[in-house]
N, CA, C and O atoms as a printed pandas DataFrame, in Angstrom:
     atom_number atom_name residue_name chain_id  residue_number  x_coord  y_coord  z_coord
0              1         N          MET        A               1  119.852  167.117   95.065
1              2        CA          MET        A               1  119.271  165.912   95.774
2              3         C          MET        A               1  117.987  165.814   95.254
3              4         O          MET        A               1  117.319  166.803   94.952
4              5         N          MET        A               2  117.654  164.789   95.150
5              6        CA          MET        A               2  116.128  164.023   94.890
6              7         C          MET        A               2  114.766  164.267   95.648
7              8         O          MET        A               2  114.338  163.799   96.704
8              9         N          SER        A               3  114.072  165.430   94.474
9             10        CA          SER        A               3  112.855  165.333   95.220
10            11         C          SER        A               3  111.872  164.737   95.778
11            12         O          SER        A               3  111.211  164.114   94.948
12            13         N          PRO        A               4  111.250  164.607   97.477
13            14        CA          PRO        A               4  110.798  163.242   97.567
14            15         C          PRO        A               4  109.554  162.808   96.600
15            16         O          PRO        A               4  109.327  161.598   96.564
16            17         N          LEU        A               5  108.759  163.626   95.848
17            18        CA          LEU        A               5  108.270  162.965   94.956
18            19         C          LEU        A               5  108.428  162.256   93.862
19            20         O          LEU        A               5  107.615  161.545   93.273
20            21         N          LEU        A               6  109.940  162.585   93.539
21            22        CA          LEU        A               6  110.751  161.135   92.452
22            23         C          LEU        A               6  111.412  160.461   92.913
23            24         O          LEU        A               6  111.658  159.399   92.341
24            25         N          GLY        A               7  111.766  160.646   93.659
25            26        CA          GLY        A               7  111.721  159.169   94.805
26            27         C          GLY        A               7  111.035  158.304   95.103
27            28         O          GLY        A               7  111.343  157.136   95.339
28            29         N          THR        A               8  109.597  159.016   95.128
29            30        CA          THR        A               8  108.352  158.311   95.325
30            31         C          THR        A               8  108.024  157.380   94.117
31            32         O          THR        A               8  107.422  156.306   94.121
32            33         N          MET        A               9  108.582  158.075   93.080
33            34        CA          MET        A               9  107.991  157.943   91.527
34            35         C          MET        A               9  108.959  156.642   91.345
35            36         O          MET        A               9  108.664  155.770   90.527
36            37         N          TYR        A              10  109.834  156.581   91.950
37            38        CA          TYR        A              10  110.922  156.177   91.009
38            39         C          TYR        A              10  111.025  154.371   92.338
39            40         O          TYR        A              10  111.556  153.298   92.053
40            41         N          CYS        A              11  110.244  154.783   93.765
41            42        CA          CYS        A              11  110.142  153.318   94.199
42            43         C          CYS        A              11  108.934  153.069   93.878
43            44         O          CYS        A              11  108.697  151.977   94.394
44            45         N          CYS        A              12  107.526  153.621   93.034
45            46        CA          CYS        A              12  106.812  153.271   92.671
46            47         C          CYS        A              12  106.994  152.105   91.474
47            48         O          CYS        A              12  106.484  150.989   91.576
48            49         N          SER        A              13  107.813  152.544   90.304
49            50        CA          SER        A              13  108.559  151.983   89.274
50            51         C          SER        A              13  109.358  150.649   89.572
51            52         O          SER        A              13  109.521  149.739   88.759
52            53         N          SER        A              14  109.717  150.674   90.563
53            54        CA          SER        A              14  109.806  149.870   90.832
54            55         C          SER        A              14  109.371  148.394   91.702
55            56         O          SER        A              14  109.732  147.264   92.030
56            57         N          LEU        A              15  108.322  149.403   91.764
57            58        CA          LEU        A              15  107.441  148.231   92.488
58            59         C          LEU        A              15  106.693  147.722   91.953
59            60         O          LEU        A              15  106.123  146.746   92.442
60            61         N          MET        A              16  106.363  148.282   90.521
61            62        CA          MET        A              16  105.978  147.800   89.245
62            63         C          MET        A              16  106.670  146.852   88.007
63            64         O          MET        A              16  106.064  146.176   87.175
64            65         N          ASN        A              17  108.304  147.047   88.180
65            66        CA          ASN        A              17  109.272  145.277   87.800
66            67         C          ASN        A              17  108.331  144.262   88.400
67            68         O          ASN        A              17  107.701  143.394   87.796
68            69         N          ALA        A              18  108.348  144.613   90.166
69            70        CA          ALA        A              18  108.315  143.628   90.650
70            71         C          ALA        A              18  107.051  142.708   90.601
71            72         O          ALA        A              18  107.135  141.523   90.925
72            73         N          ALA        A              19  105.277  143.571   89.980
73            74        CA          ALA        A              19  104.589  143.194   89.377
74            75         C          ALA        A              19  104.609  142.180   88.338
75            76         O          ALA        A              19  103.999  141.142   88.083
76            77         N          ALA        A              20  105.721  143.009   87.741
77            78        CA          ALA        A              20  105.218  142.825   85.941
78            79         C          ALA        A              20  106.657  141.298   86.412
79            80         O          ALA        A              20  106.346  140.203   85.944
80            81         N          ALA        A              21  107.228  141.312   86.759
81            82        CA          ALA        A              21  107.479  140.310   87.507
82            83         C          ALA        A              21  107.395  138.788   86.961
83            84         O          ALA        A              21  108.029  138.062   86.195
84            85         N          MET        A              22  105.843  138.693   88.084
85            86        CA          MET        A              22  104.959  137.654   88.649
86            87         C          MET        A              22  104.297  137.790   87.674
87            88         O          MET        A              22  103.683  136.726   87.593
88            89         N          ALA        A              23  103.969  138.495   86.750
89            90        CA          ALA        A              23  103.214  138.294   85.385
90            91         C          ALA        A              23  104.026  137.093   84.332
91            92         O          ALA        A              23  103.483  136.224   83.652
92            93         N          ALA        A              24  105.934  137.484   84.518
93            94        CA          ALA        A              24  106.122  137.345   83.751
94            95         C          ALA        A              24  106.853  135.509   83.835
95            96         O          ALA        A              24  107.386  134.838   82.952
96            97         N          ILE        A              25  106.588  135.223   85.150
97            98        CA          ILE        A              25  106.929  133.640   85.972
98            99         C          ILE        A              25  105.392  133.185   84.839
99           100         O          ILE        A              25  105.331  133.260   83.612
100          101         N          LEU        A              26  104.706  132.893   85.469
101          102        CA          LEU        A              26  103.322  132.607   84.654
102          103         C          LEU        A              26  103.466  132.431   83.997
103          104         O          LEU        A              26  103.052  131.284   83.830
104          105         N          ARG        A              27  104.096  132.970   82.744
105          106        CA          ARG        A              27  104.305  133.305   81.526
106          107         C          ARG        A              27  105.526  132.139   80.641
107          108         O          ARG        A              27  105.471  131.622   79.525
108          109         N          ASP        A              28  106.752  132.050   81.952
109          110        CA          ASP        A              28  107.624  130.970   81.764
110          111         C          ASP        A              28  109.019  131.497   80.559
111          112         O          ASP        A              28  109.621  130.874   79.685
112          113         N          GLN        A              29  109.143  133.429   81.241
113          114        CA          GLN        A              29  109.417  134.463   80.598
114          115         C          GLN        A              29  111.170  134.263   81.385
115          116         O          GLN        A              29  111.835  135.234   81.024
116          117         N          GLU        A              30  111.756  133.604   82.023
117          118        CA          GLU        A              30  113.332  133.569   82.831
118          119         C          GLU        A              30  113.788  134.945   82.448
119          120         O          GLU        A              30  113.635  135.791   83.329
120          121         N          GLU        A              31  114.356  135.377   81.230
121          122        CA          GLU        A              31  114.686  136.462   80.869
122          123         C          GLU        A              31  114.776  137.763   80.733
123          124         O          GLU        A              31  115.670  138.593   80.563
124          125         N          VAL        A              32  112.614  137.722   80.952
125          126        CA          VAL        A              32  112.382  138.718   81.001
126          127         C          VAL        A              32  112.232  139.345   82.745
127          128         O          VAL        A              32  112.454  140.470   83.191
128          129         N          VAL        A              33  111.761  138.070   83.435
129          130        CA          VAL        A              33  111.928  138.675   84.312
130          131         C          VAL        A              33  113.366  139.290   85.618
131          132         O          VAL        A              33  113.733  140.061   86.505
132          133         N          ARG        A              34  113.615  138.217   84.779
133          134        CA          ARG        A              34  115.791  138.749   85.711
134          135         C          ARG        A              34  115.881  140.076   84.895
135          136         O          ARG        A              34  116.627  140.947   85.343
136          137         N          GLY        A              35  115.433  140.231   84.141
137          138        CA          GLY        A              35  115.702  141.673   83.292
138          139         C          GLY        A              35  114.437  143.253   83.997
139          140         O          GLY        A              35  114.410  144.424   83.618
140          141         N          LEU        A              36  113.798  142.723   84.812
141          142        CA          LEU        A              36  113.081  143.307   85.158
142          143         C          LEU        A              36  112.933  143.207   86.625
143          144         O          LEU        A              36  112.286  144.101   87.172
144          145         N          LEU        A              37  113.287  142.533   87.139
145          146        CA          LEU        A              37  114.042  142.871   88.442
146          147         C          LEU        A              37  115.145  143.171   89.036
147          148         O          LEU        A              37  115.376  143.001   90.234
148          149         N          ASN        A              38  116.245  143.861   87.814
149          150        CA          ASN        A              38  117.198  143.574   87.524
150          151         C          ASN        A              38  117.360  145.401   87.997
151          152         O          ASN        A              38  117.889  146.037   88.909
152          153         N          ARG        A              39  116.423  145.746   86.559
153          154        CA          ARG        A              39  116.203  147.334   86.375
154          155         C          ARG        A              39  115.364  147.819   87.922
155          156         O          ARG        A              39  115.744  148.799   88.564
156          157         N          GLY        A              40  113.885  146.721   88.464
157          158        CA          GLY        A              40  113.644  147.379   89.465
158          159         C          GLY        A              40  114.382  147.582   91.359
159          160         O          GLY        A              40  113.864  148.103   92.347
160          161         N          PHE        A              41  115.522  147.013   91.207
161          162        CA          PHE        A              41  116.740  147.263   92.255
162          163         C          PHE        A              41  117.432  148.088   91.440
163          164         O          PHE        A              41  118.242  148.648   92.179
164          165         N          GLN        A              42  117.580  148.498   90.286
165          166        CA          GLN        A              42  118.726  149.430   89.355
166          167         C          GLN        A              42  118.104  150.972   90.303
167          168         O          GLN        A              42  118.682  151.851   90.942
168          169         N          THR        A              43  116.533  150.666   89.933
169          170        CA          THR        A              43  116.090  152.280   89.871
170          171         C          THR        A              43  115.901  152.865   90.951
171          172         O          THR        A              43  115.629  154.065   90.964
172          173         N          VAL        A              44  116.021  152.030   92.239
173          174        CA          VAL        A              44  116.211  152.253   93.848
174          175         C          VAL        A              44  117.444  152.670   93.783
175          176         O          VAL        A              44  117.445  153.831   94.191
176          177         N          SER        A              45  119.009  152.181   93.344
177          178        CA          SER        A              45  119.729  152.153   93.579
178          179         C          SER        A              45  120.216  151.073   94.801
179          180         O          SER        A              45  120.777  151.124   95.895
180          181         N          LEU        A              46  119.736  150.248   94.053
181          182        CA          LEU        A              46  120.513  148.932   94.882
182          183         C          LEU        A              46  120.792  147.526   93.780
183          184         O          LEU        A              46  120.194  147.365   92.716
184          185         N          GLU        A              47  121.537  146.871   94.182
185          186        CA          GLU        A              47  122.130  146.038   93.872
186          187         C          GLU        A              47  121.197  144.811   94.164
187          188         O          GLU        A              47  120.686  144.571   95.258
188          189         N          MET        A              48  121.027  143.942   92.815
189          190        CA          MET        A              48  119.971  142.918   92.830
190          191         C          MET        A              48  120.944  142.045   93.534
191          192         O          MET        A              48  122.032  142.212   92.983
192          193         N          PRO        A              49  121.061  141.010   94.705
193          194        CA          PRO        A              49  121.114  139.728   95.274
194          195         C          PRO        A              49  121.293  138.855   93.875
195          196         O          PRO        A              49  121.110  138.944   92.661
196          197         N          ASN        A              50  121.853  137.813   95.052
197          198        CA          ASN        A              50  122.166  136.696   94.427
198          199         C          ASN        A              50  121.123  135.614   94.913
199          200         O          ASN        A              50  121.506  134.853   95.801
200          201         N          LEU        A              51  119.661  135.448   94.348
201          202        CA          LEU        A              51  118.816  134.576   94.975
202          203         C          LEU        A              51  118.122  133.625   93.938
203          204         O          LEU        A              51  118.577  133.736   92.799
204          205         N          LYS        A              52  117.318  132.899   94.068
205          206        CA          LYS        A              52  116.125  132.597   93.423
206          207         C          LYS        A              52  115.276  133.953   92.613
207          208         O          LYS        A              52  114.745  134.940   93.123
208          209         N          THR        A              53  115.370  133.636   91.473
209          210        CA          THR        A              53  114.188  134.330   91.190
210          211         C          THR        A              53  112.797  135.070   92.040
211          212         O          THR        A              53  112.351  136.216   92.007
212          213         N          THR        A              54  112.311  133.654   92.899
213          214        CA          THR        A              54  111.635  133.888   93.325
214          215         C          THR        A              54  111.453  134.120   94.506
215          216         O          THR        A              54  110.471  134.041   95.245
216          217         N          ASP        A              55  112.805  134.512   94.674
217          218        CA          ASP        A              55  112.736  135.451   95.885
218          219         C          ASP        A              55  113.720  136.834   95.844
219          220         O          ASP        A              55  114.052  137.320   96.925
220          221         N          LEU        A              56  114.039  137.268   94.972
221          222        CA          LEU        A              56  113.652  138.115   94.594
222          223         C          LEU        A              56  112.686  139.251   94.574
223          224         O          LEU        A              56  113.071  140.270   95.149
224          225         N          ILE        A              57  111.898  139.265   94.206
225          226        CA          ILE        A              57  110.524  139.549   94.140
226          227         C          ILE        A              57  109.775  140.330   95.949
227          228         O          ILE        A              57  109.281  141.383   96.354
228          229         N          PRO        A              58  109.987  139.553   96.250
229          230        CA          PRO        A              58  109.741  139.797   97.904
230          231         C          PRO        A              58  110.883  140.669   98.327
231          232         O          PRO        A              58  110.688  141.568   99.144
232          233         N          ARG        A              59  112.175  140.428   97.762
233          234        CA          ARG        A              59  112.832  140.703   98.329
234          235         C          ARG        A              59  112.958  142.632   98.106
235          236         O          ARG        A              59  112.966  143.641   98.813
236          237         N          LEU        A              60  113.020  142.338   96.985
237          238        CA          LEU        A              60  113.036  143.738   96.140
238          239         C          LEU        A              60  111.861  144.402   96.940
239          240         O          LEU        A              60  112.328  145.330   97.601
240          241         N          VAL        A              61  110.522  144.273   97.122
241          242        CA          VAL        A              61  109.033  144.995   97.614
242          243         C          VAL        A              61  109.669  145.111   98.955
243          244         O          VAL        A              61  109.620  146.226   99.474
244          245         N          HIS        A              62  110.434  143.860   99.798
245          246        CA          HIS        A              62  110.531  144.654  101.172
246          247         C          HIS        A              62  111.316  145.794  101.018
247          248         O          HIS        A              62  110.900  146.868  101.454
248          249         N          ASP        A              63  112.557  145.699  100.374
249          250        CA          ASP        A              63  113.644  146.996  100.650
250          251         C          ASP        A              63  112.935  147.955  100.135
251          252         O          ASP        A              63  113.158  148.929  100.855
252          253         N          VAL        A              64  111.819  148.413   98.867
253          254        CA          VAL        A              64  111.670  149.652   98.360
254          255         C          VAL        A              64  110.045  150.008   99.178
255          256         O          VAL        A              64  109.147  150.795   98.878
256          257         N          ALA        A              65  110.213  148.954  100.389
257          258        CA          ALA        A              65  109.025  149.190  101.666
258          259         C          ALA        A              65  109.718  149.957  102.378
259          260         O          ALA        A              65  109.338  150.997  102.914
260          261         N          ARG        A              66  110.566  149.568  102.407
261          262        CA          ARG        A              66  111.478  150.617  103.797
262          263         C          ARG        A              66  112.234  152.321  103.356
263          264         O          ARG        A              66  112.411  153.302  104.078
264          265         N          ILE        A              67  112.484  152.142  102.153
265          266        CA          ILE        A              67  113.109  153.209  101.377
266          267         C          ILE        A              67  111.939  153.643  101.300
267          268         O          ILE        A              67  111.869  154.605  102.065
268          269         N          ASP        A              68  110.743  153.426  100.680
269          270        CA          ASP        A              68  109.906  154.639  100.850
270          271         C          ASP        A              68  108.042  154.442  101.032
271          272         O          ASP        A              68  107.029  154.309  100.345
272          273         N          PRO        A              69  108.707  154.583  103.154
273          274        CA          PRO        A              69  106.942  154.262  103.714
274          275         C          PRO        A              69  105.692  154.279  102.380
275          276         O          PRO        A              69  105.048  153.646  101.543
276          277         N          SER        A              70  105.931  155.258  102.863
277          278        CA          SER        A              70  104.687  156.184  101.855
278          279         C          SER        A              70  104.086  154.682  101.021
279          280         O          SER        A              70  103.016  154.174  101.356
280          281         N          LEU        A              71  104.944  154.112   99.933
281          282        CA          LEU        A              71  104.099  153.023   99.204
282          283         C          LEU        A              71  104.124  151.674  100.182
283          284         O          LEU        A              71  104.127  150.585   99.609
284          285         N          ARG        A              72  104.139  151.701  101.408
285          286        CA          ARG        A              72  103.917  150.310  102.001
286          287         C          ARG        A              72  102.607  149.367  101.655
287          288         O          ARG        A              72  102.466  148.190  101.323
288          289         N          ASP        A              73  101.710  150.492  101.906
289          290        CA          ASP        A              73  100.315  149.942  100.731
290          291         C          ASP        A              73  100.273  149.005   99.649
291          292         O          ASP        A              73   99.756  147.888   99.666
292          293         N          LEU        A              74  100.971  149.670   98.541
293          294        CA          LEU        A              74  101.236  149.441   97.717
294          295         C          LEU        A              74  102.030  147.757   97.393
295          296         O          LEU        A              74  101.685  146.737   96.797
296          297         N          ALA        A              75  103.227  148.200   98.159
297          298        CA          ALA        A              75  103.877  146.494   98.208
298          299         C          ALA        A              75  103.799  145.868   99.216
299          300         O          ALA        A              75  104.720  145.175   99.649
300          301         N          GLY        A              76  102.077  146.079  100.056
301          302        CA          GLY        A              76  101.571  144.881  100.389
302          303         C          GLY        A              76  100.279  144.550  100.029
303          304         O          GLY        A              76   99.437  143.685  100.271
304          305         N          ARG        A              77  100.367  145.158   99.624
305          306        CA          ARG        A              77   98.807  143.987   98.096
306          307         C          ARG        A              77   99.740  143.327   97.378
307          308         O          ARG        A              77   99.538  142.133   97.596
308          309         N          ILE        A              78  100.790  143.473   96.526
309          310        CA          ILE        A              78  101.841  143.342   95.805
310          311         C          ILE        A              78  102.534  141.911   96.581
311          312         O          ILE        A              78  102.710  140.835   96.009
312          313         N          GLU        A              79  102.756  142.116   97.546
313          314        CA          GLU        A              79  103.363  141.224   98.744
314          315         C          GLU        A              79  102.101  139.801   98.516
315          316         O          GLU        A              79  102.286  138.642   98.146
316          317         N          SER        A              80  100.774  140.568   98.944
317          318        CA          SER        A              80   99.950  139.303   98.970
318          319         C          SER        A              80   99.650  138.494   98.381
319          320         O          SER        A              80   99.460  137.346   98.781
320          321         N          VAL        A              81   99.489  139.057   96.860
321          322        CA          VAL        A              81  100.003  138.271   95.337
322          323         C          VAL        A              81  100.198  137.262   94.922
323          324         O          VAL        A              81   99.610  136.303   94.421
324          325         N          TYR        A              82  101.488  137.711   95.295
325          326        CA          TYR        A              82  103.218  136.804   95.698
326          327         C          TYR        A              82  102.495  136.081   96.158
327          328         O          TYR        A              82  101.931  135.307   95.385
328          329         N          GLY        A              83  102.081  135.979   98.100
329          330        CA          GLY        A              83  102.450  134.611   97.919
330          331         C          GLY        A              83  100.735  134.143   97.690
331          332         O          GLY        A              83  100.546  132.995   98.094
332          333         N          GLU        A              84   99.363  134.881   97.073
333          334        CA          GLU        A              84   98.851  133.681   97.050
334          335         C          GLU        A              84   98.655  132.847   95.794
335          336         O          GLU        A              84   97.964  131.830   95.856
336          337         N          VAL        A              85   99.039  133.100   95.032
337          338        CA          VAL        A              85  100.398  133.091   93.528
338          339         C          VAL        A              85  101.231  132.146   93.594
339          340         O          VAL        A              85  101.022  131.006   93.180
340          341         N          PHE        A              86  102.342  132.581   94.174
341          342        CA          PHE        A              86  103.706  131.715   94.699
342          343         C          PHE        A              86  103.762  130.710   95.967
343          344         O          PHE        A              86  104.032  129.510   95.916
344          345         N          ARG        A              87  103.451  131.462   97.097
345          346        CA          ARG        A              87  102.960  130.310   98.574
346          347         C          ARG        A              87  101.623  130.246   98.530
347          348         O          ARG        A              87  100.988  131.210   98.957
348          349         N          PRO        A              88  100.955  129.128   98.017
349          350        CA          PRO        A              88   99.775  129.489   98.886
350          351         C          PRO        A              88   99.774  128.320   99.648
351          352         O          PRO        A              88  100.439  127.287   99.562
352          353         N          GLY        A              89   98.570  128.820  100.694
353          354        CA          GLY        A              89   98.720  127.601  101.981
354          355         C          GLY        A              89  100.035  128.897  102.858
355          356         O          GLY        A              89  100.598  128.338  103.799
356          357         N          VAL        A              90  100.331  129.841  102.726
357          358        CA          VAL        A              90  101.430  129.713  103.857
358          359         C          VAL        A              90  100.694  131.741  103.547
359          360         O          VAL        A              90  100.273  132.493  102.668
360          361         N          GLY        A              91  101.125  131.645  105.601
361          362        CA          GLY        A              91  100.455  132.380  105.567
362          363         C          GLY        A              91   98.845  133.084  106.265
363          364         O          GLY        A              91   98.394  134.143  105.828
């Protein structure tokens, strides 16, 4: 059985992958983006859904926050940045 702390570390790692993927999108590094998101989903034992790249980021962040509610604040910050950068005027 995995310790709660280790589980939180894995979830935090997945959130950091989502944040790094946003930076890679801005640098037009699509292959890097897909790799980061794939690792983010795999780290928390989820299969990456077949969605547009820009839809994968909020999905990963939402799923991780559901898995580990202690990371909701961090997930919310990442979602906020995502909304400002990729969906201006929404929200």
